[in-house]
DOLUM-912425 format. One record per residue: z, x, y of N, C-alpha, C, O in turn. Coordinates in steps of 0.2 Angstrom, whole numbers, plus 5000, padded with zeros to 4 digits. Layout:
N
ZXYZXYZXYZXY/...
***
This chain:
45
442452004578442052064581441352034583441051994580/441052064588440452044591439852074586439852134585/439452024585438852044581438252064586437952014588/438152124587437652144593436952124591436552104595/436752134584436152114582435952034584435452024586/436451994582436451924584436351914591435951874593/436751944595436751934602436051954605435851924610/435752014602435152034605434551984603434151974607/434651954597434151904595434151844600433651814602/434751824602434851764607434751784614434651734618/434651844616434551864623433851844626433351844623/433951814632433351794635433451824642433851804646/432951864645432951894651432951834657432651784656/433251854662433351804668432651814672432451864673/432351754673431751754677431851774684431451804688/432451764687432651794694432551864694432351894699/432751904689432651974689431951994690431752034694/431451964686430751974687430551964694430151994697/430751904697430551884704430751934709430451954714/431351964708431652014712431252074712431152104718/431052094706430652154706429952154709429752194712/429652094709429052074712429052084719428652104723/429652054722429652044729429952114733430052114739/430252154729430552214731430052254736430252274741/429452264734428952294738428752264744428752294749/428752194744428652154750429252164755429152174761/429852164752430452174756430352244760430552254766/430152294756430152364759429652364764429752404769/429052334763428552324769428852294775428652314781/429252244774429552214780430052254784430052264790/430452294780430852344783430452394787430652414792/429952424784429552474787429252444794429252484799/429052384794428752354799429252344805429152354811/429852324803430452324808430552384811430752394817/430652444807430752504809430252524814430352554820/429552514813429052534817429052494824428952524829/429252434823429352394830429852414834429852424840/430452434831431052464835430852524838431052544844/430452574834430252634837429852624843429952654848/429352584843428852564848429252534854429152554860/429752494853430152464858430552514862430652514868/430852564858431252624861430852664865431052694871/430152674863429752724867429552694873429452724878/429452624873429252584880429852594885429652584891/430452594883430952594888431052654891431452664895/
***
């Protein structure tokens, strides 16, 4: 049977998860920028 207490003691969070959370805001900013650029492009046509 799995000893959950032992597994929790051995658990180490992944560094990649932390890095992803940090960059999520920057990704959203980039998406917003692309949407704005596409809107401007459509208005010019």
